[in-house]
N, C-alpha and C positions, 0 to 999 in steps of 0.2 A: 456408583458409576451410572445408575439409571437416572439419577437427578442431573448429572452432568450431560448425559445424552438428551434429556428433556430440554436443556438449555441450548445445546449446540445444534441439534437436529433441525429446529425450525429455520435456522440461518441457511443451512444447505438445502432444505426442502424448498425454500423460496427461490434459491438459485436454480434448482432443478425445474421448478415451475416455470421460471422465465425461459429456460432452455426449451422445455416442451412447448410453450406457447409459440416461440419463434420457429422451432423445428416443424411443428404441425401446420404452420401457416395461419394459425388462428389470428395472429396479428402480424402485420408486415414488418420487415426489417427497419423501415423508416420510422415506425412507431417506437421500436426499441431505441433507435438513435435519439428520438425526441425525448423519450423518458430519461435516457442517460444524460441528455443535456439539461433537463429540468433538475435532475439530482445534483449534477456538478455545479450548475450555475445558481440554483435557487435553494433546494432543500438542504443539502449538506452545508452550504455556507450559512444558512439560517440556524442550523443545529450548532455549528461551531460558534456563531455569534452569541446565541443564547447561553451556551455553556460557559464561554469566557466572560460574558457580560455579568453573569450572576455568580461566578466562582469566587471562593475565598482562598486567596493564595497564601496569606499570612506569612509573607516573607520567604516563601519556599523558592529556592534557586532552581532554574531549569537545567543547569549545566551538567549535573550528575545524571539526570534523565537522558539528555542528549548523548552524553558520553557512553552510558551503558548500552543504549540502542546501537550506536554506530560502531562500538567495539564488535558487536555481533555481526553487523553488516560487513565490516572490514575483514573479519576472520572468514566469513562464508564466501564473500566475493573472491578473496585471494585463493582459497582452496578450490573454488569452482573454476577459476581461470587456470590454476596450476593443473588440475585434472584434465581440462580440455587440451592443454598443451602436451603434457607428459604422458598421460594415460591413453588419450585418444589421438594424439598427433595432429591436432588442429592448429591453424595459424593464429596470429595475434588478434585478428578481428573476431574470430569465432570465440576465442578465449574471453574477450571482453563481454560478449553477449552471454556466454555461459555463466560468467561470474555475476553479471547484473541480474540475469534471470533467477539465479539461486539466492539473491539477496534483496530483491526489490519487492517488498510485500504490498499487497493491495490494501493499503491502510484506509483509503477513503471509502470505497464501495463495499468492502467486506470487514475490514478492521474496526471501523467506527460502529457499524451495527452490532458486531459481535461483542465488543467491549461494553457498549450501551446495554446490551441484553444480559451480560454475565456479571460485569463489575459495577456498572451504574455510573452515577454522576461524577464521582471522583476519578474513575477510569477515563471518562470522556475528557476531563480536564487534562489528564496526562497525554492522551492522544492528540488533543488540540494543540498542546504545547509542542509535541513532536512534529506535527504537520507544519509548524511555523518554519522549520528548516529542512524537513525531510525531502520534499520535492526539489527545492533548489540545489541541495547538496548532491542528491542522486543524479539529477539531470546534468549538472555541471561536471561531475566526475565522469559520468558515462560518456558525455560528449567529448571531453578532453582526451580520455583514454582511447575512444574510437578514432578521433582525429589523428592521434599518434600512431595507432595501429594501422590506419589506412595509409599513412605516410610510409610505413615500413613495408606493408604488403603490396600496395598498389603503386607506390612511388609518387603519390600526390603530395602537394605541399600542405602541411598541417597549419591550421589557423592558430594564431597566438592566443594565450589565455585571456587577454584583454578583449579580443573579438568575441570569444565564447561567452565571457561574463556579460558583455554588453547585450548579446542576443538573448541569453537566458534571463537577464535582468529585465529587459523590455517585455518579454513574455510574462514574467512573474508579476510585473506591475499591473497587468490586466487580468491576472488570475483571480477568479472569484473567491477561492479559498484564502488566498493571501489578503484580499480586501476584507473578508469576513473576520479573519484573525486580527487585523489591525483595528477594525471598528469595534470588535468585541472587547479588546484590551483597553481601547480608548474610553469606551462607555463604562467599563469597570472602574477605571482610574478616576473618571469624572465624578463618581459618587451619585450619579443620577439613578432613577428607577423608572421602569416602564409602568404606565398606567394600565388598568385592567384590560380594556379592549385591545390595546396594542400587544400586551403580553399574551393574550389568548390567541391572536392571529399568529404571532411568532411561534407559540407552542404548537399550534396545529400544523404549520408548515414544517417545523422541525420534526414533528412526529411522523411526517410522511417520508422522511429521509431514509430510514432503515429498510422498510419493505420495498420502496421504490428502487433503492440502490441495488438490493439483492436481486430483484426481478430483472432489472436492466442489465446487470452483469451476466445473468443467466442467458438472456437473449443475445448478448454480444458474443457469448462463447461459441455460437454456431459458426462463427467466422474463423475460429482457431482450431482446426482439426489436428489430431495427433498423427503426424506423418514425418518420416525422414529423421535420421540421426537419433534413433530411439535410445541407443546406449547412452549417449551423452545427455540427452534430454531427461532420461530417467535418473541419471546420476545427479543432475542439477536439481531435479524435483526432490530427491531424497535430502539433499543438502538444504534446500529451502524449507522443507516441512519439519526436519528434525535437528540438523546442525545449527541452523540460525537461531531458533528459539532456545536451544540448549546454551549457545554462546551468550545470548542476551540474558538468560536467567543467571548464568555464572557471573556476568558483569554486574548485574543488579545486586547480587549477593556481595560481591567484592566491594561495591560502592555503597553498600548498606542503604539501598533505596527502600522507601516505605512500601509496605506490602501491597496496597491497592495499585500503586504505580507500577510495581514489579509485575503484578498480574496483568495489567493493561498492556505493558510493553511485551511481555512474553506471548500473550494471546495474539496480539496484532502481528508479531513477528512469525507466528506459526500459520498465518493464513496464506492462501494461494498467491502466486506471483501476479504482480500488477501488469496491466496492459502497457505501461510506459516502457517496459523492457522491449516489447515488440515494436513500439514506436521508434526507439533508437535503432533497432535492427532495420526497420523499414527506411529510416532516414539515410542510413549508410549502405543500403542494399546488401546486407550481409546477414545470414543465419536467421532469416525470417521464420523458416519452418522450425528451427530449434526453439526460438522464443515462443512461438505459437504452441508447440507441443508441451513445453514446460508449463505454460499457463493452463492448458487443458488438463494435464496430468495432475498438477497440484490442486486444481479445483475438484477433480474427480475423487482424489484421495484426501483432500483437506479435512474432511470430517473426522478422519482417523487421528491426524496429528493434533487438531484443535481439541478433540475430546480427550486425548491423552494428556495434553498440557493442562486443560481445564481441571481434569481429575487430579493431577499431581499438585496443582496450585491450591486445590480445595482442601 
């Protein structure tokens, strides 16, 4: 267990360091925003590009990987929404945010560094393949469900699925992660190789992704205080940290996924909730405090769930 903690603790120490830097005022909030933008637009895309450009897929199909992960998402989201409605008596809009907060893992800023640190290159390949469809599916499903819930609760007209797909598709076409995924796969299939100077630059930028991502997410956490609806937010946090990785693990075993990919999927499913859940809540002006609380609670206690799953997988 001490070896597991030695691998997991640095991830959360860097998050704490970012939080302390922002909370103390050592660096301004604008600096954290700029660092997060660098991570999202430059460092992580470079890491994804390098991973996919040099990966050896050997005919491995991604469909079982996607299926295993999204079985876990579907189970957790459904139970989270059900608990919000039945156990806490909330309306349909709150139920969508509760379900999304319980199942939307922060795969980019925390999942990638964690898997890189614990599983290594093969794990990064699995997460990169997952990211190819994770954000599109989660944002499309979340937006469609919130449109439908808003129509029921507020009496507004819901947009059609075509309009939602068009909006999300336009956003994704400019998304640096999607562009990096596409270029990495294209480079891999081309059979080309990077010369030494270019490879060194790519490696150096990609190497900055993990620490910069963790510090930037820590700095961002100062904006997501734990307040309001603590019963439901704590329930969603427990589902996120324990039910979701358990569901993903069971699905991986059922589908006989290779061990390193199983480890990568389970670990990234056990990380704290991603900020995108709050973005959906903010977009529809519903349950912002719930989403913010789940993000902060899962980050505060994420070291426990991640360490437990890393130990079980080891």
